C-alpha positions in Angstrom: 168.5 92.8 73.8 165.7 93.1 76.3 162.6 91.1 75.4 159.2 92.8 76.0 157.1 91.0 78.5 153.4 91.3 78.0 150.5 90.2 80.2 149.8 87.3 77.8 153.4 86.1 78.0 153.2 86.0 81.9 149.9 84.3 81.6 151.3 81.6 79.4 154.3 81.1 81.7 152.0 80.7 84.7 149.8 78.2 82.8 153.0 76.2 81.9 154.0 76.1 85.5 150.6 74.7 86.5 150.5 72.0 83.9 150.7 69.2 86.4 147.5 70.4 88.0 145.8 70.8 84.6 146.9 67.2 83.7 145.4 65.9 87.0 142.1 67.8 86.2 142.0 66.3 82.7 142.7 62.8 84.0 139.9 63.1 86.6 137.3 64.4 84.1 138.3 61.9 81.4 138.1 58.9 83.8 134.8 59.9 85.3 133.2 60.5 81.9 134.6 57.3 80.5 133.2 55.2 83.4 129.7 56.8 83.2 129.7 56.6 79.4 130.7 52.9 79.4 128.3 52.0 82.2 125.3 53.7 80.5 126.2 52.3 77.1 126.2 48.8 78.4 123.2 49.2 80.7 121.0 50.7 78.0 122.3 48.5 75.2 119.6 46.3 73.5 121.8 43.3 74.4 121.3 43.8 78.2 117.8 45.3 78.0 116.6 42.2 76.2 118.0 39.7 78.7 117.3 41.5 82.0 113.6 41.1 82.8 111.7 44.4 83.2 110.9 45.0 86.8 113.2 42.2 87.9 115.6 42.3 90.9 118.6 42.1 88.6 117.6 45.2 86.6 116.8 47.1 89.8 120.2 46.2 91.2 121.9 47.3 88.0 120.1 50.6 88.0 120.7 51.2 91.7 124.5 50.7 91.4 124.5 53.0 88.3 122.9 55.8 90.4 125.5 55.1 93.2 128.3 55.2 90.6 126.9 58.4 89.0 126.8 60.1 92.4 130.4 59.1 93.2 131.7 60.3 89.8 129.8 63.6 90.1 131.3 64.3 93.5 134.7 63.2 92.2 134.6 65.6 89.2 133.4 68.5 91.4 136.3 67.8 93.7 138.7 67.7 90.8 137.3 71.1 89.6 137.6 72.7 93.0 141.1 71.4 93.4 142.2 72.7 90.0 140.8 76.2 90.8 142.5 76.2 94.2 145.8 75.8 92.3 144.7 78.2 89.6 143.9 80.9 92.2 147.7 81.7 92.7 148.0 82.3 89.0 144.9 84.6 89.0 146.2 86.4 92.1 149.6 87.1 90.4 147.9 88.5 87.3 145.5 90.6 89.4 148.5 92.0 91.4 150.1 93.0 88.1 147.0 95.1 87.3 144.8 92.7 85.3 141.1 93.1 86.1 138.7 90.3 86.4 136.8 91.4 83.4 140.0 91.2 81.3 141.0 87.8 82.6 137.5 86.3 82.2 137.6 85.5 78.4 141.0 83.8 78.5 140.1 81.8 81.7 136.8 80.7 80.2 138.5 79.6 77.0 141.1 77.6 79.0 138.5 76.0 81.3 136.1 75.2 78.5 138.9 73.7 76.4 140.1 71.6 79.3 136.8 70.4 80.7 135.1 70.1 77.3 137.9 68.2 75.7 138.5 65.8 78.6 134.8 65.2 79.0 134.1 64.6 75.3 137.1 62.3 75.0 135.9 60.4 78.1 132.4 59.9 76.5 133.9 58.7 73.3 136.4 56.4 75.1 133.6 54.8 77.1 132.4 52.8 74.0 135.7 51.1 73.1 136.3 50.6 76.8 133.2 48.6 77.3 133.6 46.9 73.9 137.1 45.7 74.8 136.0 44.2 78.2 132.9 42.6 76.5 134.9 41.1 73.7 137.5 39.9 76.2 134.8 38.1 78.1 133.5 36.5 74.9 137.0 35.5 73.8 138.4 34.1 77.0 135.3 33.0 79.0 132.1 32.3 77.1 130.4 33.3 73.8 126.9 32.9 72.4 124.6 34.5 69.9 123.1 36.6 72.7 126.5 38.1 73.5 126.6 40.2 70.3 127.0 43.7 71.8 124.7 46.3 70.3 124.7 50.0 71.4 121.6 52.1 71.6 121.0 55.9 71.7 119.3 55.7 75.1 122.7 55.8 76.8 123.5 59.3 75.5 121.3 61.5 77.8 123.1 60.2 80.9 126.5 60.9 79.4 125.7 64.3 78.0 123.9 65.2 81.2 127.1 64.4 83.1 129.1 66.4 80.5 126.9 69.5 81.2 127.4 69.1 85.0 131.2 69.0 84.5 131.4 72.0 82.1 128.7 74.0 84.0 130.5 73.6 87.3 133.8 74.6 85.8 132.2 77.8 84.4 130.6 78.5 87.8 134.0 78.2 89.4 135.4 80.7 86.9 132.7 83.2 87.8 133.2 82.6 91.5 137.0 83.2 91.4 136.9 86.2 89.1 134.4 87.8 91.5 136.9 87.8 94.3 138.4 91.2 95.0 140.9 90.4 97.8 144.1 89.7 95.8 146.0 88.2 98.8 143.0 85.9 99.5 143.1 84.7 95.9 146.9 84.1 96.0 146.7 82.2 99.3 143.7 80.1 98.2 145.9 77.1 97.4 147.4 77.0 100.9 144.2 77.6 102.9 143.5 74.5 104.9 140.1 72.9 105.3 140.1 71.2 108.7 137.0 69.4 109.8 135.2 69.9 113.1 136.8 67.4 115.6 134.5 65.1 117.5 135.5 62.9 120.4 136.9 59.4 119.9 133.4 58.1 120.4 132.4 59.1 116.9 134.2 56.1 115.3 132.6 53.3 117.2 129.2 55.2 117.2 129.6 55.6 113.4 130.0 51.8 112.9 126.8 51.2 115.0 124.8 53.8 113.1 126.1 52.5 109.7 125.0 49.0 110.3 121.8 50.1 112.1 120.9 52.2 109.1 121.5 49.3 106.7 119.1 47.1 108.7 116.5 49.9 109.1 116.5 50.8 105.5 116.3 47.2 104.3 113.5 46.2 106.6 111.5 49.4 106.5 109.3 48.5 103.4 108.2 45.2 104.9 107.6 46.7 108.4 105.5 49.6 106.9 103.4 47.0 105.0 102.8 44.9 108.1 102.0 47.8 110.4 99.8 50.0 108.1 98.4 47.5 105.5 99.8 49.9 102.9 102.5 49.8 100.2 105.7 51.4 101.5 106.0 55.0 100.1 109.2 55.9 98.1 110.4 58.1 100.9 111.2 55.0 103.1 114.3 54.7 101.0 115.5 57.8 103.0 115.8 55.5 106.0 119.1 54.4 104.6 120.4 57.9 105.4 121.9 56.8 108.7 124.3 54.6 106.6 125.9 57.8 105.2 125.9 59.5 108.6 127.6 56.5 110.1 130.0 56.3 107.2 130.9 60.0 107.6 131.6 59.5 111.3 133.8 56.5 110.6 135.8 58.4 108.0 136.0 61.5 110.2 137.4 59.4 113.1 139.9 58.0 110.7 141.1 61.4 109.6 141.1 63.1 112.9 142.0 60.4 115.4 143.0 57.3 113.5 142.3 53.8 114.8 145.6 53.3 116.7 146.2 54.4 120.2 148.8 57.3 120.1 149.1 57.8 123.9 152.3 55.8 124.3 153.9 57.5 121.3 151.9 60.7 120.5 154.5 61.9 117.9 154.5 58.8 115.7 153.3 59.7 112.2 152.3 63.1 113.5 153.2 64.8 110.2 151.1 62.6 108.0 148.2 62.7 110.5 148.4 66.5 110.6 148.4 66.8 106.8 145.3 64.6 106.7 143.6 66.5 109.5 144.3 70.0 108.1 142.7 69.0 104.7 140.0 67.0 106.4 137.0 68.1 104.4 138.4 67.0 101.1 139.8 63.8 102.5 136.6 62.7 104.3 134.5 63.4 101.2 136.9 61.4 99.0 137.0 58.5 101.5 133.1 58.4 101.6 133.0 58.2 97.8 135.6 55.4 97.8 133.7 53.4 100.4 130.4 53.7 98.4 132.1 52.7 95.1 133.9 49.7 96.7 130.5 48.6 98.2 129.0 48.8 94.7 131.9 46.8 93.3 131.5 44.2 96.0 127.8 43.9 95.4 128.4 43.4 91.6 131.0 40.6 92.1 129.0 38.9 95.0 126.2 38.3 92.5 128.3 35.9 90.4 129.2 33.2 93.0 125.7 33.4 94.5 124.0 32.8 91.2 126.5 30.1 90.2 126.4 28.2 93.5 122.6 28.2 93.7 122.2 27.1 90.0 124.8 24.4 89.9 123.9 23.0 93.3 120.4 22.3 92.1 121.7 20.2 89.2 124.1 18.3 91.4 121.5 16.9 93.8 118.5 16.2 91.4 117.6 12.5 91.4 117.1 12.3 87.6 119.5 13.1 84.8 116.6 14.2 82.7 113.3 15.6 84.1 110.5 17.3 82.1 106.8 17.9 82.1 104.3 18.7 79.3 100.6 19.3 78.7 98.6 16.2 77.6 97.5 18.0 74.4 101.1 18.3 73.1 102.8 15.7 70.9 105.9 15.1 73.0 108.0 12.0 72.5 107.2 9.0 74.6 109.5 6.5 76.3 110.1 4.3 73.3 111.0 7.3 71.0 113.4 8.6 73.6 115.0 5.2 74.0 115.5 5.0 70.3 117.0 8.5 70.2 119.4 7.6 73.0 120.4 4.5 71.1 121.6 6.6 68.2 124.1 8.1 70.6 125.1 4.8 72.2 123.2 5.4 75.4 120.9 3.3 77.5 118.1 4.7 79.7 117.3 3.4 83.2 114.8 4.4 85.9 112.3 5.8 83.4 109.4 7.1 85.4 106.3 8.9 84.4 103.1 10.0 86.1 100.1 12.3 85.4 99.1 15.6 87.0 96.2 18.0 86.6 96.1 21.8 86.8 93.3 23.4 88.8 92.4 26.7 90.5 93.5 27.0 94.1 92.2 29.5 96.6 94.5 31.9 98.3 94.6 35.2 100.2 95.3 38.2 97.9 96.2 41.8 98.5 93.5 43.9 96.9 94.5 47.6 96.4 92.2 50.3 97.7 90.9 53.1 95.6 93.7 55.4 96.8 96.3 53.0 95.3 98.3 53.2 98.5 96.5 50.9 101.0 95.3 47.4 100.5 93.1 44.8 102.2 93.6 41.1 102.2 90.7 38.9 101.0 90.3 35.2 100.3 89.7 34.2 96.7 88.3 30.7 96.3 89.6 30.6 92.7 92.9 32.4 93.0 95.6 30.9 90.8 97.0 27.9 89.2 98.2 24.8 91.1 99.6 21.6 89.8 98.0 18.6 91.5 99.4 15.1 92.0 97.7 12.1 93.5 99.4 10.0 96.3 100.1 7.3 93.8 101.6 9.6 91.2 103.9 11.2 93.8 105.0 7.7 94.9 105.7 6.6 91.4 107.8 9.7 90.7 109.7 10.0 94.0 109.5 6.6 95.6 108.2 8.2 98.8 105.0 6.7 100.2 102.7 9.4 101.6 99.3 9.3 103.1 97.3 12.5 102.6 94.0 12.6 104.4 90.9 13.3 102.3 90.0 17.0 102.3 93.6 18.1 102.8 96.7 18.8 100.7 100.5 18.7 101.1 102.4 21.5 99.5 105.6 20.3 97.7 108.6 22.5 98.4 112.4 22.2 98.1 114.5 20.5 100.8 115.5 23.8 102.3 111.9 25.1 102.3 113.0 28.3 100.6 110.8 28.1 97.5 108.6 31.1 96.8 106.0 29.0 95.1 104.0 27.8 98.1 100.4 28.2 99.2 99.4 27.3 102.8 96.1 29.1 102.7 94.0 27.3 100.1 90.5 26.2 101.3 89.2 25.3 97.8 90.4 23.5 94.7 88.4 24.1 91.5 88.1 22.1 88.2 88.4 25.0 85.7 86.3 23.1 83.1 83.3 21.8 85.1 83.8 24.3 87.9 83.4 21.5 90.4 84.9 22.6 93.7 86.2 20.6 96.7 87.1 21.9 100.1 90.6 21.4 101.4 93.1 22.6 104.0 96.9 22.7 104.3 98.4 19.6 106.0 102.1 20.3 105.8 105.0 20.1 103.4 106.6 17.5 101.2 110.1 18.0 99.9 111.1 17.3 96.3 113.2 20.0 94.5 112.2 19.0 91.0 108.5 19.9 91.8 109.3 23.3 93.3 110.7 26.5 92.1 108.5 27.5 89.2 104.9 26.6 90.1 102.8 25.6 93.0 102.4 21.9 93.4 100.1 20.0 95.8 99.7 16.3 96.6 96.1 15.2 97.5 94.3 12.0 98.4 93.7 9.6 95.5 89.9 9.7 95.7 90.0 13.6 95.9 92.2 13.6 92.8 89.9 11.4 90.8 86.9 13.5 91.8 88.7 16.7 90.9 90.1 15.4 87.6 86.7 14.3 86.2 85.7 16.3 83.2 89.0 18.1 82.7 90.2 18.5 79.1 93.7 17.7 78.0 94.9 21.3 78.2 94.4 21.1 82.0 96.1 17.7 82.3 99.8 16.8 81.9 102.6 14.3 82.4 105.8 14.4 84.4 108.7 12.2 83.3 112.2 11.5 84.5 115.0 9.1 83.7 118.7 8.5 84.2 121.5 7.4 81.8 123.1 4.0 82.4 126.8 5.1 82.4 128.3 8.2 81.0 125.9 10.8 79.6 126.2 12.6 76.3 125.9 16.4 75.8 125.0 15.9 72.1 122.1 13.6 73.1 120.9 16.1 75.7 121.1 19.0 73.2 119.3 17.0 70.5 116.5 15.9 72.9 116.1 19.4 74.1 115.5 20.8 70.7 113.1 17.9 69.8 111.3 18.5 73.0 110.7 22.2 72.5 109.8 21.7 68.8 107.0 19.3 69.9 105.0 22.1 71.6 102.6 24.5 69.8 102.4 28.2 70.3 99.6 27.8 73.0 102.4 26.7 75.4 104.8 29.5 74.6 104.5 31.4 77.8 106.5 32.2 80.9 106.2 30.1 84.1 104.5 32.9 86.0 101.8 33.2 83.4 98.7 32.2 85.3 95.8 30.7 83.2 93.4 30.6 86.1 93.9 34.3 86.9 93.5 35.1 83.1 90.1 33.3 83.1 88.8 35.0 86.2 89.8 38.4 84.9 88.1 37.8 81.6 84.9 36.6 83.3 84.9 39.9 85.2 85.3 41.9 82.0 88.9 42.8 82.7 92.1 42.1 80.8 94.8 39.9 82.4 97.8 42.2 82.9 100.3 39.8 81.1 98.0 39.8 78.0 97.8 43.5 78.2 101.6 44.0 78.3 102.6 41.0 76.3 105.3 40.1 78.8 104.1 36.6 79.2 104.6 35.4 75.6 107.7 33.6 74.3 108.9 32.5 70.9 109.5 28.8 70.5 112.0 29.6 67.8 114.3 31.2 70.4 114.7 28.0 72.4 118.5 28.6 72.9 118.1 32.1 74.3 118.7 32.6 78.0 115.3 34.3 78.4 113.6 31.2 77.0 115.5 28.7 79.0 115.1 30.6 82.3 111.5 31.6 81.8 109.6 29.0 79.8 106.8 27.3 81.7 107.8 23.9 80.4 111.5 24.3 80.5 113.1 20.9 81.2 115.9 20.1 83.6 118.7 18.1 82.0 121.7 17.8 84.3 124.5 17.7 81.6 122.9 20.4 79.6 122.3 22.6 82.6 125.8 22.3 84.0 127.6 22.7 80.7 125.5 25.5 79.4 125.0 27.3 82.7 127.6 30.0 82.0 126.3 30.3 78.4 122.8 30.8 79.6 123.7 33.3 82.2 126.5 35.0 80.2 124.8 38.4 79.8 124.0 38.5 83.5 127.5 37.5 84.5 129.1 40.1 82.1 126.9 43.0 83.3 127.7 42.4 87.0 131.3 41.7 86.3 131.5 45.0 84.4 129.8 46.8 87.4 132.6 45.4 89.6 135.3 46.5 87.2 133.9 50.0 86.8 133.2 50.7 90.4 136.5 49.3 91.6 138.6 51.2 89.0 136.8 54.4 89.9 137.4 53.9 93.6 141.1 53.1 93.1 141.5 56.1 90.8 140.0 58.4 93.5 142.3 56.9 96.1 145.4 57.3 93.9 144.4 60.9 92.9 143.8 61.9 96.5 147.2 60.6 97.6 148.8 62.6 94.7 146.9 65.8 95.7 147.8 65.6 99.4 151.5 65.3 98.4 151.3 68.1 95.9 149.5 70.4 98.4 152.1 69.7 101.1 155.2 69.5 99.0 156.6 72.5 100.8 156.4 70.6 104.1 158.5 67.8 102.8 161.0 70.3 101.4 161.2 71.9 104.8 161.7 68.6 106.5 164.4 67.6 104.1 166.2 70.9 104.9 165.9 70.2 108.6 167.7 66.9 108.1 164.9 64.4 107.7 166.2 61.2 106.1 164.6 59.7 102.9 163.5 56.7 105.0 161.6 59.0 107.4 159.9 60.9 104.6 159.0 57.6 102.9 157.5 56.3 106.1 155.3 59.5 106.4 154.2 59.1 102.7 153.3 55.4 103.4 151.3 56.4 106.5 149.5 59.1 104.7 148.6 56.9 101.7 147.7 54.0 103.9 145.0 56.0 105.6 143.5 57.1 102.3 143.4 53.5 101.0 142.8 51.4 104.0 139.8 52.6 105.9 137.3 53.4 103.0 138.1 50.2 101.2 137.7 48.1 104.4 134.5 50.0 105.2 133.1 49.4 101.7 134.0 45.7 101.7 132.9 44.8 105.2 129.7 46.9 105.0 128.6 45.3 101.8 129.5 41.8 103.0 127.3 42.3 106.1 124.5 43.7 104.0 124.7 40.8 101.6 124.4 38.3 104.4 121.4 40.3 105.6 119.8 40.1 102.1 120.4 36.4 101.7 118.9 35.8 105.2 115.9 38.1 104.6 115.0 36.3 101.3 113.8 33.2 103.2 114.7 33.7 106.8 117.7 31.3 106.5 121.0 30.8 104.9 121.2 27.5 103.1 124.4 25.5 102.2 124.7 26.8 98.7 124.6 30.4 100.0 127.2 29.6 102.7 129.4 28.3 99.9 128.8 31.5 97.9 129.6 33.6 101.0 132.9 31.7 101.4 133.8 32.5 97.8 132.8 36.2 98.3 135.2 36.3 101.3 138.0 35.1 99.0 137.1 37.8 96.5 137.4 40.4 99.2 141.0 39.2 99.8 141.6 39.6 96.1 140.3 43.1 96.1 142.5 43.8 99.1 145.6 42.5 97.2 144.8 44.7 94.2 144.2 47.7 96.4 147.6 47.1 98.1 149.3 47.0 94.7 147.8 50.3 93.7 148.7 51.7 97.1 152.4 50.7 96.5 152.2 52.3 93.1 150.9 55.5 94.6 153.7 55.6 97.2 156.3 55.0 94.6 154.9 57.8 92.4 154.7 60.3 95.2 158.3 59.4 96.2 159.5 60.3 92.7 157.3 63.5 92.7 158.8 64.6 96.0 162.4 63.5 95.2 162.4 60.8 98.0 164.9 58.1 97.1 164.8 56.1 100.4 
């Protein structure tokens, strides 16, 4: 009995034959949407938004990498859509050849595409939440946990995910319309086998691309500071476009990789000629994918580099500080004295030694300030005699605290900085020091640096002549005076004592001291005297809650936060947990996406060129030969973009560390060494995925050798 064959039956059979391409399309969409959904869910979660300071560098870095990841995923999904429709074109061509019109095919094709793209995208968005939750909970379970690590999701993450969803579905529908509009049936059928070679440039393009890439990184990074210095104006947003040569150089490097490769083929021009030709004839797709991979790997490296840099800088500071316990407080606060601290230490079986204390005063110091012009773009620099807060020690107080005898000439000051002279809290331009109660003012000038890490890093600290100190301190009230204290433990320290003392210390302050270290009381007074509102009072950003003494925001930002060695080293990971988790997640997300793109690209090159491998097999090519061609092809897809992303970001990170303070200190050198080891780890993981891709393609092509 003859079975009637309808157009729908043929259509279903063709769809069944193209399932492997549909699965690949589903996988690409699902992965991209899951990555973006997870990233945006974590980035906009109240957990992260509470800890990451608004306007801070860490938040800017997080947002910048998100934009980069979003760009990579958008391009990846557009590529997946184009690839799917290139394979779909043969199916459409057959149906058109059998008499089906585009108008008749449109509804069924739209249903299929909307189902595939919509379902995969929706599932990806949903999967993003458990994906980030599992990683987060794993971090809490195996690494560190705290009350701040309770992950909460917010609705602010949804616009990014749904916007991406609309891009995926919209582009799929646009492709439907584009392919249905084609009238040349043979062109539609042959679409899958049409090559997309790139324009070949000379072998100079690779080396030139490397120079342009690194030159663009330097130009883009230094442009804002250069603009500011040359034009006395804030750098406009368009200066970010000066990073554009990075992408030009990256394109040239990848183009050279695809067209010429980085090996000299003169001696053996036919070596790997098949894999090189397959790469070259599909050059546009390959180059685009390699650029995406390089960008994503660079983002992953930046995320993971943040961790050793932060850890080495933080822990190195505790390791070299001369006191186990160091703290300061305002004179109007009821903080425990030496005897009370000794009694508390005795309860834990500890004995104090080297207990040292000295007084300080807080005054207004002059400095040069950038004053914005009316246009909001330009500025001029003017000297303000009462500019901002400065902590002042006398020569005797500095000697009592540090054991270093210094002679500061009358009418001068020495600025205390850290041993590497990298502290941002310095002022070399003060010409006046002002008592903020009596408004008595003395003239002064900068006479060089003193080096003591515990007095630098969170506020400006000067040492002045004893007589100048007495004259300046006369008439000051207790809220402008304070005490510095430090001591060591005789023998082994106790974490429980440090924790108890920390909570007693914070509880002894009243709410008038609950502000961040960059809250400037002198600037507040001067603003109010001019009838203006101090910006930190207006925004409320400067206030803290003394009840949240264990939160990372409080410990990192409080103006009177003490430095207890055992507490700092043991709780460092706990304090920085949210920062660590966010940047670790960035690393995981970017690297997974990059490796998925590489793996997918290897699969598609093999699928597109399967007929070549079949022909080679018929001509007598051995499985070993075919396997070698597959390895060569996959190696090019993995090797160069991953190396470019890793080396480019490593160079840029060195540049960033150097530009911060015009030097690279020992703790940063240690961090860079750890970052280098991390790069080897990324390389090993990439190699494992490369081997998996080769094995998978071997099975797909029926290669057993």
